[in-house]
N, C-alpha and C positions, 0 to 999 in steps of 0.2 A: 645521476644528479649533476646538474651543471654547477661548476665551481668557479669562484673568482680566482684571480691570479694577482699575487703581490709583486710589484716591481721595485727594484732597488738600484740606487746610484751610490755605490760605496766609495767614500772618500776617506782621507786620513783624519779629518776633523769632524766631518758630518756625513750622515747617510740619508739620502733622500728616499722617501717611500711614496709609492703610488699603488692604486688598486684598480682592477678592471671591474666592469659591471658584470652581473651574473652570466650574461650571454657571451662575454669575451669579445665585445665589439669596441668599447671605448675605455680609456684610462683617465683617472683623475688623481690629483695629488692628495696625499693623506697627511704627512707630517715630515719634519726634518728631525732626525735623531742626532743630537750632539754627542759625539763619541765619549764614552766613559770607560773604555776598556772592552776587549772583545767579548768577555763573558756577559757583561751587562747589555752590550749592543745586541748580541745574539738573542739574549733573553727577551729583549724588547721586540725584536722581529717575530719571535715565536708567539709572543702575546698578541701581536697584530694579526698574525695568521689565524690564531684561535678566534679573535674577535670577528674576523671576516669569514670564518669557517672554511679555511682552505689550507692545504699543505703544499701548494704550488707557488714557487718563487722564480722570477726571472731577474737576474742581476746583470747589469751592464759590465762587460769586460773591456777595460780600456786597452787600446792598442795604439802604437805609434802609426803615423800616416803610411808607413811602409808595410804595415800589417804585423810587425813584430810586437811581442809583449815586453813591457818594461817592468819596473819595480812595483808600481801600483797594481798591475795585473796579478802578480804573485800574491799581493795582500788580499785582493778580491777573492782569489781562488782559496786562500786559507780561510777567509771568513765564510765562504760558501761551504767549505768542507765541514766547518763547525755546525752550520745549519743542517747539513745532511745527517750529521750524527744525532741531531734532535728529531729526525724522522721526516724532514721536509724534502720535497722533490725540487731540486734547483737546476735551472737551465741558465747558461751563460749566453749573452747576446752582445754582439759587437756594438760598442757605444761610441765609436769615433764621431766626433763633432756634435754630439748631443748637448754637452755642456756649453759649447760655443753657440749653438742654436738657442738654448735657453737664455744665455746672457744677452744675446742680440735682441730677443723678444722683450726682455725686461728693460733694456736700454731704450728701445723704441717706445715702450709704454711710458717712459718718463720717470721711472722709479729711481729714487736716489741710491747711490752706490752702497751706503751703509745698510739700507733696507733690502737690497738685492741679496745680501749674504744669507738672509734667513729663509729665502724661498727658492733660490736658484737650484739647490740640490733636489728639492721636491719636484720642481718643474723638469729638471733633467731626468728624474726617475719616470715622470709622466711621459716624456719623449721616448725613453727607452722602451717602456711597456707598450705604448701605442704602436711603435714601429714593429715590435714583436707580434702584437695582435694583428696588425695589418698583413704582415707576411704570412702568419699562420692561417688567416682567413683566405688569403689568396691561394695558398697551397691546397686548402680544403676545397676551394672551388675548382681548382685544376684537377683534383682527383675525381670530380664528377664526370670528366670527359671519358668517353667510351669509344673504343675502336671496334667496329662491327667485324665479326669473323667472316661473314659473307663478303665477297669482293664487291658485288654490285647489287643495288636495289633498283628495280625497274619502276617507273612511275605508273600507277594504275590509271587506265583511261576510262572515260565514260562512266564515272562513279558519282552518284548523287551524295554529296557530303551533308551530314547533319550539321556540322559546324564548319565555318569558313577557315578556321585555323587548324583543322585536322587534315593530316596527309596520310593516305593509305599507300603503302609500298608493297611490292612483291619481292620476296627474297629469292635466292637461287633455286629453291624448291617450290616456288609459286605459292608460298604461304603468305597470307595477308598480314601486314604489320601496320598498326595504327599509331601515328605519332602526332603530337601537338607541335605545330610550326612555331618556333620561337623567333627566328630571324633568318633572313637571307642577306649575305654580305659579300662584298668584293674585297679581296686582299691580294696584293702583288700579282695582279693579272688574272687571277682565278676567281670563280664564284663558289661560295660555300653556303650550306644550309645548316642551321642548328635546330635540332629536334629534341623533344622529350617524349618518352613513351606515354601513350594515352590509355594503356591497359597493361595488365601484368604480362611480362615477357620473361622467358626462361633465363636469358643471359644478360638482361638489362634491368637494373633496379629502377623503381619509380622516381627516385630523386637524382637519377643520372641524366646527363645530357649527351646527345649524339651529334658529332660534327662530321658532315659528309661533304665531299667535293662534287660539284655539279660538272659532269663530263658528258661526252657524246659517244655513243657506241658506233659500231661499224655501219649501222643502218641510218645514222644521223639522228637517232633518238636521244633525248636527254636521259641520263641515268645519274643516280647518286652513288658515288664510289667511296669506299672507306679509305682512310688516309693511313698509309703505312709509315710515313716519316713522322716520328714522334716530335721532332722540332717544329715541323710544319703544323702539326696538330695543336701544339702548345701555343704557337704564335697566333693561329687563327682564333683559338678559344680566348686568348688574352684580348684580342681585338673585339671579340663579341662582348666580353665583360666591360671593356672601355665604352663601347657604344651603348650598352644597357645602362651603365652608370650615368652617362651623359643624358640619356632619355629620362632617367629618374630625377635628375636635377632640373 
């Protein structure tokens, strides 16, 4: 079952609250809790989790610009510890500059100073949760990258394709492997192809993508080679996501 996530910006006087959509893609502000003591504040967060049918919470962890934690960070950790005692699953997320970003947005919108106080924490919570969701979704996409065990795939010649976007490759044992061609791209002087399995494969799940480098063998033939360098693999896949995102826009 897909669950929402509650986002918190925990301050000394106010606690901003946001919530994700059920798919974990977008965050929206919920309310600002004006602190009335840790017991009441924790109880209100528990109530909100119950209302949104979730036990997952992401709380912003304030850090100094040098990365160290100050007094407020210890207060946030204490508050989150109380939430965990109530059975909630809490993750801490670096919130540096989120309040500054929220304040800047409200100033640019023309909102009066006295009115900003009632919404800035809720907006900061939205920033925190959205940043968390964006990172989680990017990491999930990265995990779909797959490095083929076989070193090289040979491109099958003289084959009548049923679909223009289907690529049939031969592995080192001359077994045919059918892939859907997602993209061919150039990155830092090399060419790469991104493929998805067009049929069930023993070592590759249907929702995984394969990134291969286009190389040339000793006979001058094009081959698709697996990428051993994880850093290269990640960078190429990130570039693929960027291009795919630009195409969607």
